N, C-alpha and C positions, 0 to 999 in steps of 0.2 A: 581959525578955521583950518588953516594948514595943518595944525596939530591934530585936529579931529580926523582929517583924512589919513594921516599917518597912523593914528591909533587903530583906525578901522583896518587899514592894510596889514598892520602888524598882527592884529587879531586873526585876520583871515589866513595869514601865512602860518600862524601858530596852529590854527584849527586844521589846516591841510596837513601839517606835519604830524599832528596827533592822529589824524585819520590814517595816514600812511603807516604810522607805528602800530596802530590797532590792527590794521589789515595784515601787516607782517606777522604780528603775534598769532592771529587766527590761522594764517597759512602754516606757521611753524607747528602749531598745535594739531592742525589737520594732518600734516605730514607725519607727525609722531604717532597719531592714531592709526594712520594707514600702515605705518611700519609695524605697529603692534598687531594689527589685524593680519598682516601678511605672516608675521611670526606665528600667530595662533593657527592660521590655516596650514602652515608648514608642519606644526606639531600634530594637528588633527590627521593630516595625510600620513605622517609617520606612524601614529597610533593605529590607523586603519591598516597600514601595511603590516604592522606587527600582529594585529588581531587576525588577519587573514593567514599569516604564517603560522600562528599558534593554533588556529582552527585546523589547518592542514596537519599539524603535529598531533592534535587531539584525535582527529579522525584516524590517522595512521596508528596511534597508540591503541585506540579502541579496536581497530581491526586486528592489531597484533594480539590483544587480549582475547578477542573472540577466536582467533586462529589457535591460540594456545589452549583455550578452553575446549575447543572442538577436537583436540588431539590428546588431551590429558585425562587419564582415568579418574573416576570419582571414588573417593575413599570415605567410608562411613565407619564410625566407631561406636555408635549408640547401640547398646545391647550386644555387641560383638564386633568383629572385624569383617567388613564387606568391601569388595572392590568391584566397580562396574566400569567396563571399557567405555570410551567416549562415544562410540557408535551404539552402545547399549546392546550389543550382540553377545557379550560375554559377561558373566558374573561369577564371582567366587567368594565364598564366606568360610571362615574357619571357626569351628566350635569344638566343644569337648565336654567331658564330664569326669569327675573323680568321685567315686563312692568308696570310702574307707570304713571298713567294718571291724568291730571288736566284739567278741562273744565269749560267753562262759556257759557251761552246762550244769544243770541240776541232774546228776546222773542217777540212772536206775539200773536197768539190766545191760543195755548196750554200752559198749566202750566208746567214749567220745573224748575229744581233745579241744579245749578252748584256746583261742589265740586271736590274732588280728590278721587282716588280709585286705588287699585291694579287690573289692567285689567287681568294680569296673574302673578302667583307666583308659578312656577313649579320646581319640582325636577324629574330628569329622570335617571333611571337605565337601561342600555342597555348592550348587549354583546353577547357572544356565550357560548353554553354548549353542548358538545358532538355532534358537527356538526349542532346544531340548533341555530338560532338567537332568541333573546328575547328582549322585551322592555316593561318597566313598568313606566308609567308617572302619577304623581299626581299633580293636580292644586289646591293649597291651597287657592287661591282666590275664588274658587267655593265651598269650603268645604273640610273637612278632611275625609269624608267617600266616598261612591261611587259617590256622586254628583261631586266630583273633579277628578274622574278617567278619563284619556284621553286614550292614547295608552296603551293597555295591551294585548300583543300577543306573539306568537311564530311563527317562519317562517323557511323554509328550501328550499334549491335548489331542483327543480323538473323539469325534461324534458327541461332543458336549461333555465328555468325561476325560479320564486320564488313563493312558496305557503305560505299563511299567514292564521293563525287561531287565532281568538280571537276578540278583541274590537279595531276597527280602522275605518278610513274613507273609505266609499265605493268609487270606482273609478268612479267619476263624478265631473265635474266642475274644470277647470284648476286653478282658483283662490282659490277654496276650498282646493285643494291638495298642494298649496304653503304654506310652513311653515309660521306661524305667526311671526317668526323672520325675514322673508324676504318679506312679503307683502309690496306693494308700499305705501298704505295708512294705517291709523291706524285701519280701519275696512274694511272688504271685501265687495264687491258689492252685489247687490240683487240676482245675479245668483249663489248663494252659500247657505250655511246654515245660513248666515246672513239674507236671505230673502226667497228664494224659498223653501229651505229645513229647515225652521226654527225649531230649537230644535232637529234636526236629523243629527247632524254633525258626531258623532261616532256611529257605529252600531256593533252588535255582529254577526259574520259570518265567512265565508271562502272566501279567494280571491286568484287569480292566475294572475301573470303578467310576461310577457317577454319583453325584451328591447334590443336594439342595439345602434349603434352610432347615428342613426337618426330616430328611431321609438320606440314606446311602444304599447303594447296591453294587457289590463287587464280586468278581469271579477270578479264580486263579487256576492255572494249569502248571504243574511243576513236576520235576523229577525228584527222586528220593535221595539225591546227593546234596549234602551241604558243601560249603566251600572246601572244607578239609576232608570230606569223605571220599571213599573210593568210587571209581566209576561203576555204575550199575544201570540196569534198564528198568528199574522200578519207576512207576509214575503215580501221580496223585492229582486230585482236583478238589477245590473247595469254593464255597460261595457264602456270602453273608449279606443280609439286608437288615436295615434298621429304620425305625420310625419314631419321631418325637412329636406326639400330638400337642404337647405343651413345650414351648421353647422361647423364653424371653430372658431379659437380663437378670432376673432374680428367681425364675422358676423353670425347671426342665423335668419332663417325664419321658423316659426312653424305654422302648421295647425293641427287641431284635431277635434274630434267629440265624443259625449258620449250620452248614453241613460240610462234611469232609470225607473223602475216601482216599486211602493209600493202598496201592497195589504192588506188592513185592514181585520182583522178577529177577532175572539173571544178575547175580552179584550184589543183590540188596542186603543191607545189614539187618540184624534183628531189630524189631520195633517193639518198644515196651512202654507200659505205664508204670511210673515209679513215684512213690510218695516219700519225700523227705519230711516226715511228720513232726520233727522237733527243730525245724529251722535248717538253714543251709549249713553244710558240713556236719550236720547231726546224723543220726541213724536214718536209714531209708528202708523201704519195703517195696519189692516188685509186686505189682498187683496183677499184671497180665503181660504176656509176650506173644507176638506173632513172629516166627523166625523167617528170615529172608529166604532160607532154603526151601521153606514150605510153599513159597509163591502164593501165599494167601493174602487176604485183604483186611484192612481195618476200616470200618465204616462208622462214622460218628456224626452226631447232630447235637445242637445246643440251643437253649432258649435263654434270653437275657431280659432283665428288668432293672432299671436304675432311675434315680431321680436326685435332683438337688433343689432344695427349697430354702432359700436364705442360707443360713450357716449349717443346715442339716443336709447330709448326703447318705444315700444308701445304694448298694449295687449287689446283684445276685445273678448267678448263672446255674443252670442245670444242664448236664451233658451226659449222654449215653453213647458208649462205643462198643461195637462188636469186634472182638479179636478172633480172626479166623485161625483154626487149628487143623493140622493135617489129619489127626485122628481124635476121637473122643468128643467131638462136638465143639462148636464155637463157644467163646466165653464173652458174656456181657459185663461191661464195667460201667457203673454209674457214679457220678460225682456231682456234688453241688456245694455251693458256698453262699454265705450271706455276710456282707461286710457293711460297715457304716462309720460315719464320723460326725463330729460336732466341732465347728470352729468357735472357740470360746469367746474371743473378743472381736467378733465380726468376720466379714469375709464371705466368699461364695465360690464354690468350685464351678468354673465355666464349662460349657458344653462345646465340644469341637464338632460342629455339624458336618464338616468335610470328611471326617473319619468315624463319626459316631461313637466317640469316647469322651471322657471327662479329663480336664486338665487341672493344674494346680491353681489355687486361689491367687488373685492379684494381691501383692504385698506392698502396702504403703508404710506399714510399721510392722513390728514383730507380731506374728500370729501363732496362737496355740491351737492345736487340734488333738482331740481325743479320738482314738480309733479302736475298732473291735472287729473280729472276724471269727466265724465258725466255718470249718472246712472239713469235708469228709469224702472218701473214695472207697468203693467196695467192688469186689468181683462177685457177681451174683451166682456164679457157678462153682465156686470153691468155698467151702465152709470157712468162716472166720477170716477170710482174706480181706481185711478192712483196716483202714487207718484214719484217724481224725486229728485235727489240730484246733485248739482254741488260742487265739492271739489277742492280747491287749496291748495298746501302744499309745505313744504320745509323739506328735510331730511339732517341731518349732521352726517356723519359717522366719529366718532373720531378715532376708530380703528376697528379691526375685531370683537370686543365684545360689543362695546358701540355705541349706536346711539340715537340721539335726533330727534324727529319728531314734526312738527307743521302742523295742518290741519285747514282750515276754510271751513265749510260745510254750503251751503245755500240750505235748503230743501223746498219742496212745496208739499202739500197734496191737491189734487183736490177734495177730499170728503168734507173737512171742510174749505178749503181755507187758511189753516195755512201756513205761510212761515217763520218758525223758523230757525235761524242760530246758529251755534255753533263754538266756538273757542276752540281748544283742543291741548294739549302739552303732549308728551310722553317722558319719560326717559326709554330707553330699554337697558338692560344688559343681555347678554346671553353667556354661556360658555359650 
């Protein structure tokens, strides 16, 4: 019996020891877990501190980037070079054109010399400044001083239109107002500064023009001094209106009319209509002249019709000008032309509604264009004072910047009987 009590006591003692050992193990495990939890909490706190610090850095960096962007000019190179100030108050773009010609003559009576030359070699600076547009263009093929100055003006929006002040083309003659980069033939017809307004392409003055999706209306007041001309008191005015009753992405029908008057005065140079009937640098014929000393006037008007329907294009103008004479009565000069083209492998000549002229086709791949023109000019008051040109050509548009042109011109001068022909090739690069 005594042994039984001892066994029970021993068992109780052993059980108590085991319980103590288990409790101690649980306490140790709990302490370890608490230590791990405290360590995790410390790491979380450290990460939160780092995140806050990085956020401050990111915010500061973003603010720095925004500050830099707000003070850094924007530079664009698509289609040219253009720089815009960060506040968008100033813009400047640089462009240019190189027209390199080579030509030979099929001689008849007139003496001619075939060669090559830079027809145009221009640099153009254009842009905006404090709400005003500006353009300054120099043609180095005509000289490095005022002889080569072309557009030189400032312009701004006014009464829903645009006012221009400086040296630019008066609003007259559709073909004259078409850019030399986009004219159909290598030279313009006689109803332009290539004939009727010879030597009077750019004038100093003021112009105003409004335009919409299918109309333009412009008026110019100018003096008879070009940039390189002598000072004089001659004055002129011109106006042009156009209307396109059909004008969509694939079809355009255009009509227009213009009028011009030039009044010679103290110091004015002589004003003539001159026809280079066998191409540039070929023989020429003076059709009529109003001398500056006579202080007479030249009054002219013209009518336009043109259209582009898919790959087909046509354009024509009729113009009549009265050249004042001091004695013997005034002389009437009439001129007209009809020209057209066919883009052989697709394409379409777009209409520039803002100026009422047609541009070059959009070129995704090489485009071939067949061209033709009949052009004539005549003095109605002097017998046989007439010249005509028939031109056949091919244009190849390599891309939006590069074009090759070939023209064959057959000229005829009724005054001398000369029938000189010209073969001409142009490499044209513009940007």
